[in-house]
N, C-alpha and C positions, 0 to 999 in steps of 0.2 A: 606698650610691647604685649602685654597679654590680651589686650584688645584685638591687636592685629592676627595672632595666634588664633583667637575665636573666629573671627571673620575668616581667614582661610579654612580653618575645619568645616565652618558652616558651608561655604561656597563648594568644599569638596563633596560633603553629604548631598547638598542640592545636584551637584552634577552626576553624582551617582545614583540618585533617586532617577532623574531624567533619563539617562541613559538606560537604566533597567525599564522603566517605562516604553520608551521608544523600541527598544528588542522585543519587548513583549508584543506590541501591535503588529510589528513586521513578520512575527512569526506566521510560516505559512499555513494555509489550512491543511488537516490531513487529508490525505486521500481516501478514498473509501476503501475499505479493504474487501477482498474477493469474497463474493458470498455464494451459497448454492446456486444461485439462479446463474451465475458465471461459469458454471460449469456443468459437464455432462458425464453420463454413465457409459463406458464401454459396454456394448452389448454381449462381448465374449467372455472378459475377464471381472465384470461387474466392478471394475474401478473408476472414481471419478478423474477426468482431465479437465484442464481448463478448455471452454469452448473454441479458442483460437488455435489450440495444438489437436484438436481432435479430427480424426479423419472421417466425414460422412457418406453414406450411401442413403440416398434417399431420406428419411428419417432417422436412419440408425446411425448411431455414432460410434465410433470406436478408437482405441487410445492408439492404435499405430497402423501402419497399413499390412503389417504381419497378421494381426488379429481380425481385419478385412479379410486376408484372403483365407484365413482359417475358418472364417465364419461360411465363407461361400463354399469352400470345399465340403463343410459337413452339411449342408443345406441341401 
């Protein structure tokens, strides 16, 4: 009887370790965080915005169409 209980405990521990190891191996690789290279500085207010959200006129980047219009009217 005692021998059967020890075998069951041993099997449960082995299964737990195997499950833990397989979950660690299946973890997704973390995505790269946003770096300073992925952002541009608004020419009007000097804040940094993601490149894909920026409004461009030539090489100049703006955080919004309103700042582009303000920059055009002040120039």
